[in-house]
N, CA and C atoms as a LAMMPS dump frame, in Angstrom:
ITEM: TIMESTEP
0
ITEM: NUMBER OF ATOMS
612
ITEM: BOX BOUNDS ff ff ff
-5.0000000000000000e+02 5.0000000000000000e+02
-5.0000000000000000e+02 5.0000000000000000e+02
-5.0000000000000000e+02 5.0000000000000000e+02
ITEM: ATOMS id mol type element x y z
1 1 1 N -22.955 -321.209 250.146
2 1 2 C -22.694 -322.174 251.235
3 1 3 C -22.962 -323.582 250.729
4 2 1 N -21.998 -324.483 250.974
5 2 2 C -22.206 -325.832 250.454
6 2 3 C -23.201 -326.599 251.315
7 3 1 N -23.589 -327.782 250.842
8 3 2 C -24.637 -328.554 251.514
9 3 3 C -24.257 -328.888 252.947
10 4 1 N -22.995 -329.311 253.165
11 4 2 C -22.586 -329.723 254.495
12 4 3 C -22.6 -328.537 255.447
13 5 1 N -22.097 -327.383 254.988
14 5 2 C -22.09 -326.203 255.836
15 5 3 C -23.503 -325.767 256.157
16 6 1 N -24.401 -325.829 255.178
17 6 2 C -25.78 -325.45 255.403
18 6 3 C -26.426 -326.362 256.442
19 7 1 N -26.168 -327.666 256.329
20 7 2 C -26.773 -328.596 257.257
21 7 3 C -26.231 -328.381 258.673
22 8 1 N -24.923 -328.053 258.795
23 8 2 C -24.349 -327.801 260.099
24 8 3 C -24.976 -326.561 260.719
25 9 1 N -25.197 -325.536 259.875
26 9 2 C -25.803 -324.313 260.365
27 9 3 C -27.202 -324.571 260.88
28 10 1 N -27.851 -325.602 260.382
29 10 2 C -29.204 -325.933 260.807
30 10 3 C -29.21 -326.857 262.019
31 11 1 N -28.071 -326.979 262.703
32 11 2 C -27.961 -327.759 263.933
33 11 3 C -28.062 -329.265 263.72
34 12 1 N -27.827 -329.728 262.514
35 12 2 C -27.724 -331.167 262.311
36 12 3 C -26.3 -331.594 262.691
37 13 1 N -26.049 -332.88 262.84
38 13 2 C -24.741 -333.337 263.339
39 13 3 C -23.562 -332.777 262.542
40 14 1 N -22.546 -332.336 263.253
41 14 2 C -21.369 -331.751 262.616
42 14 3 C -20.291 -332.808 262.405
43 15 1 N -19.482 -332.597 261.394
44 15 2 C -18.525 -333.602 260.946
45 15 3 C -17.142 -332.998 260.797
46 16 1 N -16.128 -333.79 261.172
47 16 2 C -14.741 -333.411 260.935
48 16 3 C -14.111 -334.492 260.063
49 17 1 N -13.27 -334.097 259.118
50 17 2 C -12.642 -335.041 258.197
51 17 3 C -11.18 -335.26 258.586
52 18 1 N -10.774 -336.515 258.62
53 18 2 C -9.376 -336.886 258.829
54 18 3 C -8.843 -337.529 257.555
55 19 1 N -7.816 -336.939 256.975
56 19 2 C -7.156 -337.515 255.802
57 19 3 C -5.861 -338.165 256.277
58 20 1 N -5.779 -339.484 256.156
59 20 2 C -4.629 -340.233 256.652
60 20 3 C -3.593 -340.371 255.547
61 21 1 N -2.406 -339.785 255.779
62 21 2 C -1.378 -339.769 254.738
63 21 3 C 0.016 -339.88 255.341
64 22 1 N 0.162 -340.709 256.378
65 22 2 C 1.424 -340.771 257.116
66 22 3 C 2.359 -341.889 256.668
67 23 1 N 1.896 -342.771 255.788
68 23 2 C 2.683 -343.942 255.424
69 23 3 C 3.924 -343.631 254.614
70 24 1 N 4.855 -344.6 254.591
71 24 2 C 6.138 -344.409 253.914
72 24 3 C 6.119 -344.831 252.454
73 25 1 N 5.006 -345.385 251.974
74 25 2 C 4.871 -345.775 250.559
75 25 3 C 5.966 -346.738 250.126
76 26 1 N 6.251 -347.727 250.962
77 26 2 C 7.359 -348.639 250.647
78 26 3 C 7.105 -349.422 249.365
79 27 1 N 5.875 -349.803 249.096
80 27 2 C 5.567 -350.557 247.876
81 27 3 C 5.639 -349.673 246.64
82 28 1 N 5.446 -348.39 246.827
83 28 2 C 5.496 -347.479 245.683
84 28 3 C 6.936 -347.111 245.327
85 29 1 N 7.806 -347.086 246.333
86 29 2 C 9.213 -346.799 246.075
87 29 3 C 9.591 -345.339 246.256
88 30 1 N 8.627 -344.471 246.442
89 30 2 C 8.819 -343.049 246.69
90 30 3 C 7.518 -342.547 247.308
91 31 1 N 7.477 -341.333 247.839
92 31 2 C 6.233 -340.867 248.465
93 31 3 C 5.081 -340.818 247.457
94 32 1 N 4.169 -341.785 247.561
95 32 2 C 3.084 -341.834 246.579
96 32 3 C 2.149 -340.644 246.72
97 33 1 N 2.159 -339.997 247.877
98 33 2 C 1.301 -338.831 248.06
99 33 3 C 1.664 -337.71 247.092
100 34 1 N 2.888 -337.768 246.545
101 34 2 C 3.343 -336.768 245.57
102 34 3 C 3.072 -337.195 244.135
103 35 1 N 2.662 -338.438 243.924
104 35 2 C 2.399 -338.936 242.566
105 35 3 C 1.302 -338.113 241.918
106 36 1 N 1.475 -337.839 240.646
107 36 2 C 0.55 -336.967 239.922
108 36 3 C -0.599 -337.76 239.298
109 37 1 N -1.807 -337.262 239.53
110 37 2 C -3.006 -337.78 238.876
111 37 3 C -3.729 -336.582 238.267
112 38 1 N -3.855 -336.597 236.954
113 38 2 C -4.451 -335.457 236.252
114 38 3 C -3.752 -334.147 236.598
115 39 1 N -2.424 -334.228 236.724
116 39 2 C -1.636 -333.027 236.96
117 39 3 C -1.622 -332.542 238.393
118 40 1 N -2.164 -333.324 239.319
119 40 2 C -2.187 -332.894 240.72
120 40 3 C -1.66 -334.013 241.614
121 41 1 N -0.911 -333.693 242.661
122 41 2 C -0.429 -334.721 243.581
123 41 3 C -1.602 -335.413 244.273
124 42 1 N -1.451 -336.7 244.522
125 42 2 C -2.515 -337.467 245.173
126 42 3 C -2.989 -336.812 246.465
127 43 1 N -2.05 -336.363 247.288
128 43 2 C -2.432 -335.784 248.577
129 43 3 C -3.247 -334.514 248.382
130 44 1 N -2.812 -333.664 247.502
131 44 2 C -3.537 -332.41 247.275
132 44 3 C -4.931 -332.688 246.728
133 45 1 N -5.042 -333.686 245.871
134 45 2 C -6.331 -334.057 245.299
135 45 3 C -7.297 -334.499 246.399
136 46 1 N -6.835 -335.377 247.28
137 46 2 C -7.694 -335.884 248.354
138 46 3 C -8.104 -334.766 249.31
139 47 1 N -7.157 -333.939 249.704
140 47 2 C -7.458 -332.884 250.667
141 47 3 C -8.385 -331.847 250.056
142 48 1 N -8.195 -331.531 248.791
143 48 2 C -9.078 -330.566 248.127
144 48 3 C -10.519 -331.061 248.128
145 49 1 N -10.708 -332.351 247.911
146 49 2 C -12.064 -332.906 247.92
147 49 3 C -12.646 -332.89 249.332
148 50 1 N -11.812 -333.166 250.326
149 50 2 C -12.282 -333.108 251.708
150 50 3 C -12.707 -331.69 252.074
151 51 1 N -11.914 -330.706 251.67
152 51 2 C -12.227 -329.31 251.964
153 51 3 C -13.481 -328.873 251.223
154 52 1 N -13.663 -329.367 250.01
155 52 2 C -14.862 -329.04 249.253
156 52 3 C -16.118 -329.494 249.977
157 53 1 N -16.011 -330.597 250.697
158 53 2 C -17.16 -331.155 251.405
159 53 3 C -17.326 -330.563 252.802
160 54 1 N -16.21 -330.341 253.503
161 54 2 C -16.288 -329.974 254.921
162 54 3 C -15.67 -328.633 255.264
163 55 1 N -15.277 -327.846 254.279
164 55 2 C -14.667 -326.564 254.574
165 55 3 C -13.355 -326.742 255.313
166 56 1 N -13.142 -325.96 256.365
167 56 2 C -11.889 -326.034 257.109
168 56 3 C -11.924 -327.074 258.228
169 57 1 N -12.983 -327.861 258.294
170 57 2 C -13.069 -328.931 259.301
171 57 3 C -12.347 -330.177 258.791
172 58 1 N -11.085 -329.999 258.445
173 58 2 C -10.274 -331.077 257.866
174 58 3 C -8.914 -331.099 258.553
175 59 1 N -8.492 -332.278 258.98
176 59 2 C -7.152 -332.471 259.537
177 59 3 C -6.442 -333.536 258.722
178 60 1 N -5.213 -333.251 258.336
179 60 2 C -4.4 -334.186 257.569
180 60 3 C -3.322 -334.75 258.486
181 61 1 N -3.228 -336.075 258.536
182 61 2 C -2.219 -336.738 259.364
183 61 3 C -1.025 -337.105 258.486
184 62 1 N 0.112 -336.479 258.758
185 62 2 C 1.347 -336.775 258.046
186 62 3 C 2.301 -337.502 258.977
187 63 1 N 3.294 -338.171 258.395
188 63 2 C 4.282 -338.886 259.197
189 63 3 C 5.572 -338.995 258.431
190 64 1 N 5.776 -340.131 257.741
191 64 2 C 6.939 -340.275 256.877
192 64 3 C 6.881 -339.2 255.788
193 65 1 N 8.02 -338.611 255.488
194 65 2 C 8.123 -337.612 254.419
195 65 3 C 7.271 -336.369 254.674
196 66 1 N 7.006 -336.085 255.945
197 66 2 C 6.141 -334.94 256.263
198 66 3 C 6.705 -333.636 255.721
199 67 1 N 8.011 -333.458 255.776
200 67 2 C 8.608 -332.207 255.313
201 67 3 C 8.373 -331.99 253.825
202 68 1 N 8.312 -333.076 253.064
203 68 2 C 8.079 -332.968 251.625
204 68 3 C 6.601 -332.757 251.305
205 69 1 N 5.733 -333.259 252.177
206 69 2 C 4.305 -333.228 251.89
207 69 3 C 3.602 -331.985 252.426
208 70 1 N 4.06 -331.474 253.546
209 70 2 C 3.38 -330.343 254.183
210 70 3 C 3.211 -329.142 253.255
211 71 1 N 4.186 -328.809 252.4
212 71 2 C 3.998 -327.651 251.521
213 71 3 C 2.787 -327.767 250.59
214 72 1 N 2.347 -328.995 250.301
215 72 2 C 1.184 -329.164 249.43
216 72 3 C -0.095 -328.636 250.088
217 73 1 N -0.054 -328.467 251.398
218 73 2 C -1.276 -328.163 252.144
219 73 3 C -1.374 -326.705 252.577
220 74 1 N -0.41 -325.89 252.206
221 74 2 C -0.335 -324.522 252.724
222 74 3 C -1.576 -323.701 252.431
223 75 1 N -2.167 -323.88 251.286
224 75 2 C -3.281 -323.019 250.897
225 75 3 C -4.601 -323.782 250.803
226 76 1 N -4.685 -324.924 251.456
227 76 2 C -5.914 -325.72 251.369
228 76 3 C -6.927 -325.381 252.45
229 77 1 N -6.482 -324.784 253.545
230 77 2 C -7.378 -324.535 254.669
231 77 3 C -7.425 -325.674 255.665
232 78 1 N -6.774 -326.793 255.344
233 78 2 C -6.744 -327.939 256.258
234 78 3 C -5.656 -327.74 257.305
235 79 1 N -5.863 -328.324 258.481
236 79 2 C -4.821 -328.328 259.504
237 79 3 C -4.005 -329.61 259.381
238 80 1 N -2.831 -329.617 259.993
239 80 2 C -1.909 -330.747 259.862
240 80 3 C -1.489 -331.215 261.242
241 81 1 N -1.454 -332.539 261.42
242 81 2 C -0.87 -333.129 262.62
243 81 3 C 0.193 -334.127 262.169
244 82 1 N 1.313 -334.136 262.867
245 82 2 C 2.41 -335.046 262.529
246 82 3 C 2.349 -336.26 263.445
247 83 1 N 2.226 -337.426 262.847
248 83 2 C 2.244 -338.688 263.587
249 83 3 C 3.684 -339.192 263.627
250 84 1 N 4.323 -338.984 264.762
251 84 2 C 5.728 -339.387 264.876
252 84 3 C 5.874 -340.893 265.094
253 85 1 N 4.769 -341.566 265.331
254 85 2 C 4.789 -343.026 265.489
255 85 3 C 4.296 -343.724 264.226
256 86 1 N 4.43 -343.076 263.086
257 86 2 C 3.86 -343.585 261.838
258 86 3 C 4.351 -344.992 261.497
259 87 1 N 5.584 -345.325 261.891
260 87 2 C 6.136 -346.642 261.55
261 87 3 C 5.391 -347.771 262.248
262 88 1 N 4.619 -347.437 263.283
263 88 2 C 3.838 -348.456 263.991
264 88 3 C 2.741 -349.018 263.106
265 89 1 N 2.208 -348.196 262.211
266 89 2 C 1.136 -348.644 261.332
267 89 3 C -0.052 -347.712 261.344
268 90 1 N -1.097 -348.109 260.628
269 90 2 C -2.267 -347.273 260.43
270 90 3 C -2.933 -346.868 261.742
271 91 1 N -2.936 -347.774 262.716
272 91 2 C -3.585 -347.466 263.985
273 91 3 C -3.044 -346.196 264.613
274 92 1 N -1.749 -345.974 264.511
275 92 2 C -1.146 -344.78 265.112
276 92 3 C -1.627 -343.509 264.418
277 93 1 N -1.847 -343.58 263.12
278 93 2 C -2.342 -342.402 262.399
279 93 3 C -3.784 -342.085 262.769
280 94 1 N -4.584 -343.139 262.924
281 94 2 C -5.968 -342.917 263.361
282 94 3 C -5.971 -342.277 264.744
283 95 1 N -5.14 -342.782 265.645
284 95 2 C -5.067 -342.211 266.994
285 95 3 C -4.668 -340.745 266.951
286 96 1 N -3.645 -340.434 266.155
287 96 2 C -3.167 -339.054 266.068
288 96 3 C -4.244 -338.124 265.533
289 97 1 N -5 -338.598 264.566
290 97 2 C -6.056 -337.777 263.999
291 97 3 C -7.215 -337.592 264.95
292 98 1 N -7.642 -338.668 265.589
293 98 2 C -8.786 -338.6 266.502
294 98 3 C -8.488 -337.656 267.663
295 99 1 N -7.233 -337.61 268.092
296 99 2 C -6.859 -336.728 269.199
297 99 3 C -7.037 -335.258 268.839
298 100 1 N -7.11 -334.934 267.559
299 100 2 C -7.249 -333.559 267.117
300 100 3 C -8.67 -333.197 266.688
301 101 1 N -9.603 -334.116 266.808
302 101 2 C -10.976 -333.804 266.414
303 101 3 C -11.567 -332.79 267.389
304 102 1 N -12.163 -331.718 266.902
305 102 2 C -12.743 -330.717 267.809
306 102 3 C -13.828 -331.316 268.691
307 103 1 N -13.948 -330.775 269.892
308 103 2 C -14.915 -331.292 270.85
309 103 3 C -16.339 -331.183 270.338
310 104 1 N -16.594 -330.226 269.453
311 104 2 C -17.956 -330.016 268.966
312 104 3 C -18.355 -330.99 267.863
313 105 1 N -17.411 -331.753 267.344
314 105 2 C -17.72 -332.652 266.226
315 105 3 C -18.534 -333.85 266.694
316 106 1 N -19.577 -334.167 265.938
317 106 2 C -20.422 -335.319 266.26
318 106 3 C -19.974 -336.582 265.53
319 107 1 N -19.145 -336.419 264.525
320 107 2 C -18.681 -337.561 263.752
321 107 3 C -17.381 -337.246 263.045
322 108 1 N -16.691 -338.291 262.599
323 108 2 C -15.424 -338.141 261.885
324 108 3 C -15.458 -338.97 260.611
325 109 1 N -15.127 -338.333 259.517
326 109 2 C -14.986 -339.015 258.232
327 109 3 C -13.523 -339.336 258.029
328 110 1 N -13.188 -340.626 257.985
329 110 2 C -11.823 -341.064 257.736
330 110 3 C -11.655 -341.38 256.263
331 111 1 N -10.631 -340.802 255.665
332 111 2 C -10.346 -341.075 254.263
333 111 3 C -8.841 -341.164 254.067
334 112 1 N -8.453 -341.793 252.961
335 112 2 C -7.055 -341.993 252.632
336 112 3 C -6.645 -341.07 251.491
337 113 1 N -5.338 -340.878 251.372
338 113 2 C -4.831 -340.018 250.312
339 113 3 C -4.601 -340.768 249.007
340 114 1 N -4.807 -342.092 249.012
341 114 2 C -4.44 -342.877 247.825
342 114 3 C -5.647 -343.491 247.112
343 115 1 N -6.829 -342.856 247.243
344 115 2 C -8.032 -343.317 246.547
345 115 3 C -8.5 -342.208 245.591
346 116 1 N -7.759 -341.986 244.513
347 116 2 C -8.001 -340.806 243.665
348 116 3 C -9.323 -340.806 242.914
349 117 1 N -9.982 -341.954 242.806
350 117 2 C -11.251 -341.994 242.077
351 117 3 C -12.426 -341.551 242.935
352 118 1 N -12.215 -341.441 244.247
353 118 2 C -13.288 -341.003 245.152
354 118 3 C -13.463 -339.497 245.008
355 119 1 N -14.641 -339.067 244.61
356 119 2 C -14.908 -337.66 244.35
357 119 3 C -15.559 -336.983 245.549
358 120 1 N -15.666 -335.666 245.475
359 120 2 C -16.379 -334.922 246.519
360 120 3 C -17.839 -335.359 246.577
361 121 1 N -18.429 -335.645 245.441
362 121 2 C -19.825 -336.114 245.44
363 121 3 C -19.951 -337.459 246.145
364 122 1 N -18.951 -338.334 245.977
365 122 2 C -18.958 -339.615 246.698
366 122 3 C -18.93 -339.368 248.202
367 123 1 N -18.087 -338.454 248.634
368 123 2 C -18.002 -338.14 250.055
369 123 3 C -19.326 -337.569 250.56
370 124 1 N -19.952 -336.743 249.756
371 124 2 C -21.244 -336.167 250.161
372 124 3 C -22.303 -337.254 250.327
373 125 1 N -22.245 -338.284 249.516
374 125 2 C -23.206 -339.383 249.66
375 125 3 C -23.054 -340.04 251.026
376 126 1 N -21.817 -340.233 251.449
377 126 2 C -21.579 -340.803 252.777
378 126 3 C -22.099 -339.858 253.868
379 127 1 N -21.815 -338.571 253.712
380 127 2 C -22.246 -337.596 254.704
381 127 3 C -23.765 -337.561 254.821
382 128 1 N -24.438 -337.556 253.688
383 128 2 C -25.9 -337.505 253.715
384 128 3 C -26.492 -338.762 254.357
385 129 1 N -25.882 -339.911 254.089
386 129 2 C -26.356 -341.156 254.707
387 129 3 C -26.151 -341.102 256.219
388 130 1 N -25.02 -340.548 256.654
389 130 2 C -24.751 -340.473 258.084
390 130 3 C -25.691 -339.487 258.774
391 131 1 N -25.977 -338.394 258.146
392 131 2 C -26.852 -337.403 258.776
393 131 3 C -28.258 -337.975 258.988
394 132 1 N -28.627 -338.94 258.177
395 132 2 C -29.938 -339.577 258.379
396 132 3 C -29.903 -340.543 259.567
397 133 1 N -28.729 -341.115 259.85
398 133 2 C -28.592 -342.065 260.969
399 133 3 C -27.29 -341.754 261.711
400 134 1 N -27.235 -340.653 262.441
401 134 2 C -25.977 -340.176 263.017
402 134 3 C -25.398 -341.027 264.13
403 135 1 N -26.138 -342.02 264.623
404 135 2 C -25.581 -342.924 265.629
405 135 3 C -24.899 -344.128 264.978
406 136 1 N -24.983 -344.215 263.659
407 136 2 C -24.421 -345.356 262.934
408 136 3 C -23.06 -345.034 262.329
409 137 1 N -22.314 -346.085 262.031
410 137 2 C -21.122 -345.974 261.209
411 137 3 C -21.564 -346.089 259.748
412 138 1 N -21.017 -345.264 258.898
413 138 2 C -21.37 -345.287 257.479
414 138 3 C -20.094 -345.521 256.679
415 139 1 N -20.061 -346.59 255.893
416 139 2 C -18.838 -346.968 255.189
417 139 3 C -19.087 -347.173 253.704
418 140 1 N -18.033 -346.958 252.939
419 140 2 C -18.085 -347.243 251.509
420 140 3 C -18.141 -348.755 251.298
421 141 1 N -19.046 -349.191 250.427
422 141 2 C -19.164 -350.606 250.066
423 141 3 C -18.525 -350.808 248.699
424 142 1 N -17.504 -351.65 248.642
425 142 2 C -16.826 -351.9 247.373
426 142 3 C -16.089 -353.229 247.457
427 143 1 N -15.976 -353.886 246.333
428 143 2 C -15.22 -355.144 246.252
429 143 3 C -15.592 -356.101 247.379
430 144 1 N -16.887 -356.242 247.625
431 144 2 C -17.422 -357.183 248.617
432 144 3 C -16.985 -356.876 250.046
433 145 1 N -16.636 -355.639 250.313
434 145 2 C -16.237 -355.278 251.666
435 145 3 C -16.733 -353.891 251.998
436 146 1 N -16.689 -353.538 253.268
437 146 2 C -16.995 -352.182 253.721
438 146 3 C -15.71 -351.583 254.264
439 147 1 N -15.363 -350.406 253.783
440 147 2 C -14.107 -349.796 254.197
441 147 3 C -14.154 -348.287 254.097
442 148 1 N -12.976 -347.697 254.117
443 148 2 C -12.888 -346.244 254.017
444 148 3 C -13.007 -345.815 252.558
445 149 1 N -13.486 -344.591 252.344
446 149 2 C -13.881 -343.615 253.349
447 149 3 C -15.076 -344.085 254.167
448 150 1 N -15.046 -343.72 255.445
449 150 2 C -16.097 -344.142 256.361
450 150 3 C -16.279 -343.085 257.447
451 151 1 N -17.488 -343.008 257.946
452 151 2 C -17.825 -342.035 258.993
453 151 3 C -18.126 -342.773 260.294
454 152 1 N -17.56 -342.259 261.388
455 152 2 C -17.769 -342.83 262.713
456 152 3 C -18.376 -341.769 263.625
457 153 1 N -19.456 -342.117 264.339
458 153 2 C -20.019 -341.17 265.286
459 153 3 C -19.135 -341.016 266.52
460 154 1 N -19.368 -339.971 267.287
461 154 2 C -18.525 -339.666 268.446
462 154 3 C -18.407 -340.848 269.405
463 155 1 N -19.453 -341.633 269.546
464 155 2 C -19.391 -342.738 270.5
465 155 3 C -18.338 -343.787 270.125
466 156 1 N -17.847 -343.735 268.885
467 156 2 C -16.803 -344.67 268.464
468 156 3 C -15.412 -344.058 268.513
469 157 1 N -15.309 -342.782 268.924
470 157 2 C -13.996 -342.137 268.928
471 157 3 C -13.024 -342.838 269.881
472 158 1 N -13.524 -343.295 271.033
473 158 2 C -12.635 -343.961 271.99
474 158 3 C -12.052 -345.235 271.396
475 159 1 N -12.885 -345.987 270.673
476 159 2 C -12.397 -347.22 270.044
477 159 3 C -11.373 -346.896 268.959
478 160 1 N -11.631 -345.84 268.193
479 160 2 C -10.663 -345.426 267.169
480 160 3 C -9.344 -345.012 267.827
481 161 1 N -9.445 -344.311 268.931
482 161 2 C -8.252 -343.864 269.631
483 161 3 C -7.494 -344.993 270.3
484 162 1 N -8.096 -346.174 270.371
485 162 2 C -7.44 -347.32 270.979
486 162 3 C -6.815 -348.268 269.98
487 163 1 N -6.882 -347.948 268.703
488 163 2 C -6.302 -348.83 267.681
489 163 3 C -4.785 -348.891 267.836
490 164 1 N -4.237 -350.05 267.592
491 164 2 C -2.796 -350.255 267.718
492 164 3 C -2.269 -350.986 266.485
493 165 1 N -0.959 -350.839 266.276
494 165 2 C -0.308 -351.543 265.185
495 165 3 C -0.856 -351.146 263.827
496 166 1 N -0.984 -352.119 262.946
497 166 2 C -1.439 -351.829 261.592
498 166 3 C -2.946 -352.005 261.456
499 167 1 N -3.65 -352.13 262.579
500 167 2 C -5.104 -352.273 262.539
501 167 3 C -5.729 -350.919 262.282
502 168 1 N -6.415 -350.805 261.155
503 168 2 C -7.091 -349.568 260.827
504 168 3 C -8.55 -349.61 261.241
505 169 1 N -9.301 -348.652 260.745
506 169 2 C -10.699 -348.518 261.135
507 169 3 C -11.565 -349.672 260.636
508 170 1 N -11.082 -350.429 259.659
509 170 2 C -11.884 -351.527 259.123
510 170 3 C -12.209 -352.562 260.189
511 171 1 N -11.329 -352.696 261.184
512 171 2 C -11.591 -353.635 262.273
513 171 3 C -12.863 -353.256 263.019
514 172 1 N -13.11 -351.964 263.191
515 172 2 C -14.325 -351.512 263.851
516 172 3 C -15.538 -351.736 262.96
517 173 1 N -15.371 -351.513 261.667
518 173 2 C -16.491 -351.696 260.739
519 173 3 C -16.952 -353.149 260.73
520 174 1 N -15.996 -354.076 260.815
521 174 2 C -16.365 -355.495 260.8
522 174 3 C -17.235 -355.86 261.991
523 175 1 N -17.101 -355.109 263.084
524 175 2 C -17.893 -355.384 264.28
525 175 3 C -19.131 -354.483 264.365
526 176 1 N -19.419 -353.776 263.294
527 176 2 C -20.494 -352.793 263.327
528 176 3 C -21.882 -353.36 263.466
529 177 1 N -22.116 -354.552 262.909
530 177 2 C -23.435 -355.175 263.003
531 177 3 C -24.541 -354.281 262.475
532 178 1 N -25.592 -354.124 263.264
533 178 2 C -26.737 -353.32 262.841
534 178 3 C -26.427 -351.827 262.807
535 179 1 N -25.305 -351.438 263.394
536 179 2 C -24.941 -350.016 263.397
537 179 3 C -24.154 -349.614 262.159
538 180 1 N -23.916 -350.555 261.261
539 180 2 C -23.137 -350.252 260.066
540 180 3 C -24.06 -350.028 258.873
541 181 1 N -23.935 -348.855 258.268
542 181 2 C -24.67 -348.523 257.049
543 181 3 C -23.675 -348.557 255.893
544 182 1 N -23.997 -349.32 254.87
545 182 2 C -23.11 -349.454 253.707
546 182 3 C -23.644 -348.614 252.55
547 183 1 N -22.765 -347.832 251.956
548 183 2 C -23.117 -347.004 250.802
549 183 3 C -22.298 -347.486 249.612
550 184 1 N -22.929 -347.997 248.553
551 184 2 C -22.167 -348.469 247.396
552 184 3 C -21.262 -347.364 246.844
553 185 1 N -19.965 -347.641 246.783
554 185 2 C -18.997 -346.646 246.325
555 185 3 C -17.867 -347.37 245.595
556 186 1 N -18.133 -347.854 244.385
557 186 2 C -17.128 -348.645 243.672
558 186 3 C -15.819 -347.907 243.431
559 187 1 N -15.856 -346.587 243.376
560 187 2 C -14.627 -345.823 243.135
561 187 3 C -13.607 -346.034 244.241
562 188 1 N -14.071 -346.398 245.433
563 188 2 C -13.159 -346.588 246.563
564 188 3 C -12.299 -347.833 246.41
565 189 1 N -12.658 -348.708 245.483
566 189 2 C -11.865 -349.921 245.254
567 189 3 C -10.533 -349.606 244.574
568 190 1 N -10.433 -348.426 243.991
569 190 2 C -9.204 -348.034 243.291
570 190 3 C -8.281 -347.333 244.269
571 191 1 N -7.168 -347.975 244.611
572 191 2 C -6.169 -347.309 245.445
573 191 3 C -4.801 -347.484 244.799
574 192 1 N -3.903 -346.594 245.185
575 192 2 C -2.582 -346.564 244.573
576 192 3 C -1.555 -347.057 245.588
577 193 1 N -1.081 -348.287 245.389
578 193 2 C -0.051 -348.852 246.258
579 193 3 C 1.283 -349.015 245.538
580 194 1 N 1.234 -349.217 244.226
581 194 2 C 2.443 -349.466 243.444
582 194 3 C 2.447 -348.579 242.195
583 195 1 N 3.605 -348.398 241.564
584 195 2 C 3.64 -347.643 240.307
585 195 3 C 2.721 -348.234 239.241
586 196 1 N 2.562 -349.551 239.241
587 196 2 C 1.677 -350.18 238.265
588 196 3 C 0.226 -349.756 238.497
589 197 1 N -0.166 -349.621 239.764
590 197 2 C -1.519 -349.142 240.053
591 197 3 C -1.747 -347.776 239.425
592 198 1 N -0.74 -346.924 239.503
593 198 2 C -0.857 -345.582 238.929
594 198 3 C -0.947 -345.652 237.415
595 199 1 N -0.145 -346.521 236.808
596 199 2 C -0.2 -346.682 235.358
597 199 3 C -1.562 -347.214 234.932
598 200 1 N -2.102 -348.153 235.68
599 200 2 C -3.418 -348.72 235.348
600 200 3 C -4.499 -347.637 235.406
601 201 1 N -4.39 -346.751 236.388
602 201 2 C -5.37 -345.68 236.528
603 201 3 C -5.312 -344.715 235.359
604 202 1 N -4.114 -344.514 234.835
605 202 2 C -3.921 -343.516 233.78
606 202 3 C -4.136 -344.066 232.382
607 203 1 N -4.388 -345.374 232.271
608 203 2 C -4.639 -345.95 230.957
609 203 3 C -5.952 -345.399 230.386
610 204 1 N -5.978 -345.094 229.086
611 204 2 C -7.224 -344.564 228.496
612 204 3 C -8.326 -345.625 228.475
């Protein structure tokens, strides 16, 4: 039994993971979720790490190119929700994911499919920090900012569900004040938006 499952069994706060992967990858020129990193598609890599940390308490939000991406998830144990309003922006994907969080979940870990340097151990660091202060938001600290991956307690689910347009969860983190816990996570600064980003990542 992994650490997160053991802690949940001990009645500590339970967590559900949302992997946001609904974007059209316009800057990449093709579905970047299919781009290969170390022989594995970006989406499969992210979801595998989420499952390693949270078991089957993982929901993947797809939108653009969902038909091409869904087959990557068949054997991961994660569930899938289709965001048909994906063109609206990130806020719609957060809303779609939050609507599927189980009622028993005390918190939600939001992560993206395009941060390939973020490991399962990095995610566990966030989880452990949140379990110590479960009423707080816990966010990755990188490049002088706090962002995703980030954990939000249940009391913030309504605010997440109210996001609109291209406003993502970072807007809530900026207003976190004393409720925001920052965990240094430099790997989160690496994201894949363009083919050049992928080439830079693969350079020896």
